[in-house]
Structures are given as structure tokens and as C-alpha cells.
N, C-alpha and C positions, 0 to 999 in steps of 0.2 A: 731327957739326957742332954748334957752339955755338949756343944760342938767344940772340937779341939781348937785352941787358940791359934796354934801355928797354921792350921788350915784356913781359919777365918782371916788371918793376916794376908795370906796369899790371895784370897778372894778380894779382899779390900784393895790390894794393889792393882788387880785386874780392873776393878771398878774405877779406881783413880786414873788409870792409864786409858780409860775408855776402851778397854779390850776384852771385856767380859763376854764370853761366848754364850749364846743361847740357841736352843733348838729352832730350826727353821719351820716354816709351815707351807702347806700347799697354796699356791696362788693361781689366778687365771691370767697372770701377766705373760707377755711374750718371752719365751724361754731363751735367755742368754746365759744361763748359769749351770744347767745340769750337764752331766757327762754323757748323756744319752745322744751321742753324736749322730746316730743313724735312725733314731726314733724306735729302736727295737723294744725298749722297755714298755712302750705304749702300743705295740703292734698287736692287734687282735688276730692277725693272720698267724703270727708266731704262737700266740696263746692257743689258738684252735689246733694248729699242727702239733703242738706239744701234747695236748689232750688226746688227739687221735693216735699219736705214736704210743702213748701209754696204754690206750685201750687195745690197740692192735697187738701189742706185745704182752698183754695181760699183766700189766704192772700196776695193780690197784693197791699200792702201798704208800702210806703217808710218810714214813721215815726209814732211816737205814738200820735202826735198832741197836747200833753200837759202833765202836771204832772199827775201821777196816781190818784190823788185825784180829778182831774177835768175831763179830757177827755181821758187821756192816758192809762187807765187800760184795754187794749185790751185783748181778750180772752186767748191769749197764756200765759199771766203772771200766771194765776191760774194753768194752766196745767203744766207749767215748775216748778213752786214753789212746787206744790204737788209732782211731780216726784222727784225733788231734795231732798225734806224732806224725802221721802221714801228711796231714794238711800243712804242718809247719816244717816239713822236711827235717825231722829230728829222728834220732835212733829210738828214743823212748820218751815217756812223759809220765808225770804224776800229778793228780788233781789234789788241790788243797781247798779248804773251805772258804778262803778269801785271799786276796793279795797280801793282806797283813800277815795272815798265817803262813803263807808261802815264804815271805821275806824273813820273818823271824825264825822260821824252821830252817831255812837254808843257812842264814848267816850265823845262827847260834850253834850250828852243828858242823858245818863244812870246814871253815878255817880253824886250824888247830893251834895250840900253844906253840909259840916260836914263829908262826906264820905272820905275814904282813898284809893288812887290808888297806888299800888306797882308794878313797872314795871321793867323788865330786862333792864340793862343799854344799851344793844345793840338792843333794840326794834326799829321797823321800823319808819321812819320819819312821815309817815301818822298817826301812833298811837300817836306819840309825839304831832303832831299838834292838834289831837282831844283832847288829855289830856289838852293842853294849853287853849282850849276853854271851858273846864269844870270848874265848881265852886268847885270841890273837891280838896283836898290837894293831891299832888303826890310826891312820893319818889322812886328813883331807887334803885335796889339791884344789887350786883355784878353778872356778867354774869353766868347764870346757877347754881348759888350758892344757893341751896334750904335751906341749914342749916342757912345761914345768913338771908335769907328771913323769915324763921320761927322765928328767933330772933326778926326781925322787927315787925312781926305780933303780937307776944306775948306782945309787948309794949302797944298795944291798947286794951282797955276794950271791952268785948263782951256785946253789948247792941243793942236794936232795933233802936237807933238813929244814929248809925254809922256803915255803911256797908263798908266792905273791899273788894276791887277788885284787883285780881292778874292777871297780863298780861304777856304773853310770846308768843313765836312763836314755832311751832313744828319743823320747819327748818328755821334757821336764814339766811337771804338773803345774808349777806356779809361774813358769816363764813361757812355756810353749815352744822353746827353742830346742835344737838338736845338735849334739856334738858331731865332729867329723869322725864318724864311726869307722870308715875305711882306714884312716890314718891311725886311729886308736887300735883297731884290730891288728894291723900290721906291726905296730909298735909293741903290742903285747906278745905277739908271736916272736918277734926279734929277741925279747927279753925273757921268754919262757914264763910269762905271767898269765894267769887264768882270768879271762874276761867274763864278767857277768853283766847282763843288760836287762834292765826292767823295761818291758814293752807295754806297760799298762795303757798309755795314751797313744800308742801307735797301731794297736790292733783295730781293724775296721777303718783305718784312716790311710795308711800307707801300704804299699806292696800289692802284689797280685791278689785279688779278692780280699783285700784288707789284711793280708797275712803279717804285716809289720815291716819295720824299717830294716831289720837284719836280713830278711828274705828279699826285700827290694834291692838290697846291695849285694846279695849273694855271699853273705858272710857267715852262713850257718856253721861251716866247718871250723871257723876261727873263734867261735864263742863257746865258752865252757858251759854256760847255763843261761837260758832265757826265762824270765819270769813274765808270764802273760796273764792278765786279769780280765775277768768277764763282766765286771761291774761298770764299765765305761761304755764303749761303742756296742758291746754285745747285749747290753740292757738286762743282764741277769746277775748271777752271783757265783763266786768261786774263782779259782785261779789254777794255773798249771805251770809246773816247772818242766822245761824241755832240756834234755841233755843226753849223754850216752847211757847205756844200760847200767854200767857200774855206778854212775852217779845216782840214778833212780833207786837202785838196790841199797845204796848207802843211806839215802834219805828215808826209805821205808824203815830202816833199822835205827836211825839216830835222830831224825827230825822230830822233836817232841811235840810240836804243834800239829804234826800229822798223826803221831802215834796215839796221843792221849786226847782225842776228840771224836765225837760221833761223826760218821761220814755224811756226805750230802745225800739228800733224799733222791729217789728215782725221778721225781718231778723236776728237781733242780738240774740233774744231768740231762734229762730229755730236753729241757729248755736250752741248755748249752748247745747240744748237738743241733737242734732245730735252728737256733740263731746262727750257728756257723754255716748251715746250708743256705741261709738267706743272705750271706755276704756276697752280693752280686754287683756287677758293674754299674747299673743304673743308679742305685742309691748312693754308691761311692762317688760317682760322677757328680751327682747333685751336691753332695757335701763339698767337693773340691771347687765347684762353680761358686758356691757361697763363700768359701775361703778366699778365692780370687777377687770376688766382688768386694768383700770386706777390706782387703788390702788396697784395692783401687780407691775406695771411698776414703780410707785413712789418708792417702796421698792427696786426693782432691781437696779434702778439707783442711790440709796443712797440719795433720795430727801426728805425722811420722815420728817427730822427736820425742813424743810422749809414749810411744808403743815399743815394746821389745820385738825385735824382728822374729817372725815365725811363719812357717808354712803349714803348721798343724791346725787343729781345730781350736787351739787355745791361743788367745791374744790378750796381752796384758798392758794396761795403760797405767804407768807409774805416776802416782799423785803425790805421795809423801805426806805423812801425818794421819793418824787414825781418825781424828774428828773430821778433817776436811774430806777424806776419802769416803767416810760414812755418809756425809752430807750430800756429796755428789751422787752416790749410789741411791740415796733416798729420793733425790730429785728425779733420777731416771725411772725409779719405781713408780713415782707419782704420774709419770708420763706413760706408764703402762709396760715398762720393760723390766724383766727380772734380771738385773745385773747386780752381782754381789761384790761387796768390798772385802778385800783380803788384807787383814791388819797384822801389825806386829803383835805378838811374837811369832805368828805363823810365817811371816816373812821378816826380813831384817828391818830394824827401825830406820825410817827414812825412805824405805822402798815399798811402802804401802801402796796398794794398787786396786784397780777395777779389773776383774777377770771376766773376759767375754768368751763364752764357749759357743761355738758355732755348730749348727746341725743341718742335716739334709732337709729338714722341714721348715727352716727359716726361709722367709721370702726376701728377694732383693729389696723390696720396699721397706721391710722391717729393719734390714741392715742399714740402709741409707738413713732411715728415720732415727734409729738409736744413736748413730754417730753424729748426725746433724744436731740432735739434742745435747750430746756430750760436748761438742765443740765450744759453745759459748761459756760452758762451765769451767773449762780448763785453759783456754787460749788467753 
């Protein structure tokens, strides 16, 4: 069967731009690329605790058997959702199969025709996809520029027929930086705007027991919805939307990515709960020590001008140019470090970068070594 010419032309352009994506493979290199910030994905302790939990509760089931509205709402869902709502100091919560499902489910169903969505220009692709599925009008604002955002909000009249939704991330996945969330929350309250915050890269990194940036800043009551995903620091799969009881009731009725999919298995939920219970100070402290050491070494080696300022586990070195960025990444990989190149169109052209993800299990020696090897390649 012939392949459609239009699709081949798009592939050809990716090849010409040296931006063709390929699936990665497992390596034995020093990990500076995965989102497994706390090492939970590889934790045999969590694996064994999860198995024990399933055995004790006689949950010898491989799958959910259907959507949660039909046959898949097994007993663990209520237990885990209740536990997570309490952990995150929220009224209620609803588990989705992934962060992508949570974002497209929320943004395709909550904002209505006539409403306005204002989103940070660097917002995650899953949120953009959800917004495209919405009937609301959407406009971007400059990255982390709350003053410009407020000017945009002030253009819209305050009335009951037009709701304004403001969307940001507490830690941006391709920059590692954080907006002024307090200023943003108070500004949204002032203008009666609904604030939604994606906390995918803040869980397990910030806040008491890794609860996230919003709880660290005591802003829970000022945020309409928090989207928290488990595929990063928690090392497993799935996501949760945190909000008031009415929001959760609404999502159960109208979020299509929740309604029309098979629920997570008991094993997935048991892993989520077990991982949450292992969010403890020692492992979080080790991660923050490594973040501090990484930043100290950036300064010592004179690399500050190349890196985006970040206090998170994500640190990005802007190189510019797909080919140059890929070559530097390959050089580091040959030295034994798994550092990935982030290319356009994933990021803007001219903003191609190396993305360093830090972990509790990286050693100070590994951090010093990878940056020492990077320095002569870019200075």
C-alpha cells in the first residue's frame, strides 16, 4: 500500500531539519535525562511493598475490566483518591490514566463557549491539545509575565456569562523555571479568574513531603484546579486532578478522556499509594543537595550565562541549532552521561538545548564530571 505523499513530505522536512524523532533505548549511562527524580521507578522496596499491599487486600486482579462508569471502579479508586485529596489538602480528587488524559479531559470540557483561556506561551503540549478541543477562545501570554497577563485580563468585562481561566505550570518542563505563583494567585483572585496549575514537575521536589509548589506556598484555596502527574518523581503512571467536589462531579460527567477509557488497574493504584507513602524527607533532602551542588558547579565553571535559572530538578543549557546541540549531547554520551538534546520544534528554533534532569541518586562526582565535560564544548 502506498504511503500518503502529504505525510511523506512532512517526514522529509523533519529529516532535512535534522529534527526527526526516534524512539530512545535503555542505556547504562549515568542518568541525567529521566524524570525519575527520586529513583522510585527503580525502587525494589516500592515494588515489593506494592505486591504485599495487593496480597494483603486480596486484590489479585490484572485489570479494571472497563471504564469507571461501567465496571472498572474497583475499591482501590475511592481509597486512593481520598488519601490523595487529604495529602494535597484538597476537597476532592479524580484519578486519570495519565497527565495527558487529565489535561485534555479538563481543558476540553471545563471552559465553555464564550469563556476565555489565557495560557503561558511555554505551556505543555497536552494542555495546548486540550485547549484546541475546547469551544472557548484562547490567547497566550509571554512566559511568566504576570503584568502582561493582568493587562490581558483587564480587557475582558467581569460578568457571569464569561469566565476567565488562567493556566500555568509550577515548574516548566522544558525550562525548569517557576512563575511567581503568589503574585499570580492574588492577581487571579482580584480579577475573579480561575487559576489552573499543572504540578507535574513539582510533585516530589517541592513542598512538605514533596506535595508540590502550591502547598509549599499555602495557595490551595486560591487555585481552582491542580493537575498532578505520577510519571515523574513518583516513578509510576497516572495523574490526579485536585479541586472542589463540584469540579470533580463535573469532570466525571463531561471529561471524555475519563469517561471513555478503561480505568487503571489495582496494581497501578497500589503503586501510586505506596509511592506517596515513600515521599519522605531523606530522599527529598538528597535531591535538593544535588540541585544545590549542580548550581554551584555551574557558577564555578563559568556556565551561568548558558543555563536558564532554576531551583527545580530540571536545568537547561541553551545551545541553539539542532545539529550543534545533538553533537554536544553525543559527546557527553560518549563520556558516559545520558544527557538528551531538546530540539526544535519541541522548543522554539534558536532555543535548542541540553536538558539535565537531576536525581537523588546522582553523586556529586557525577555532577561535577558532566559539567566539567560540558564546559569546553560550549565556552
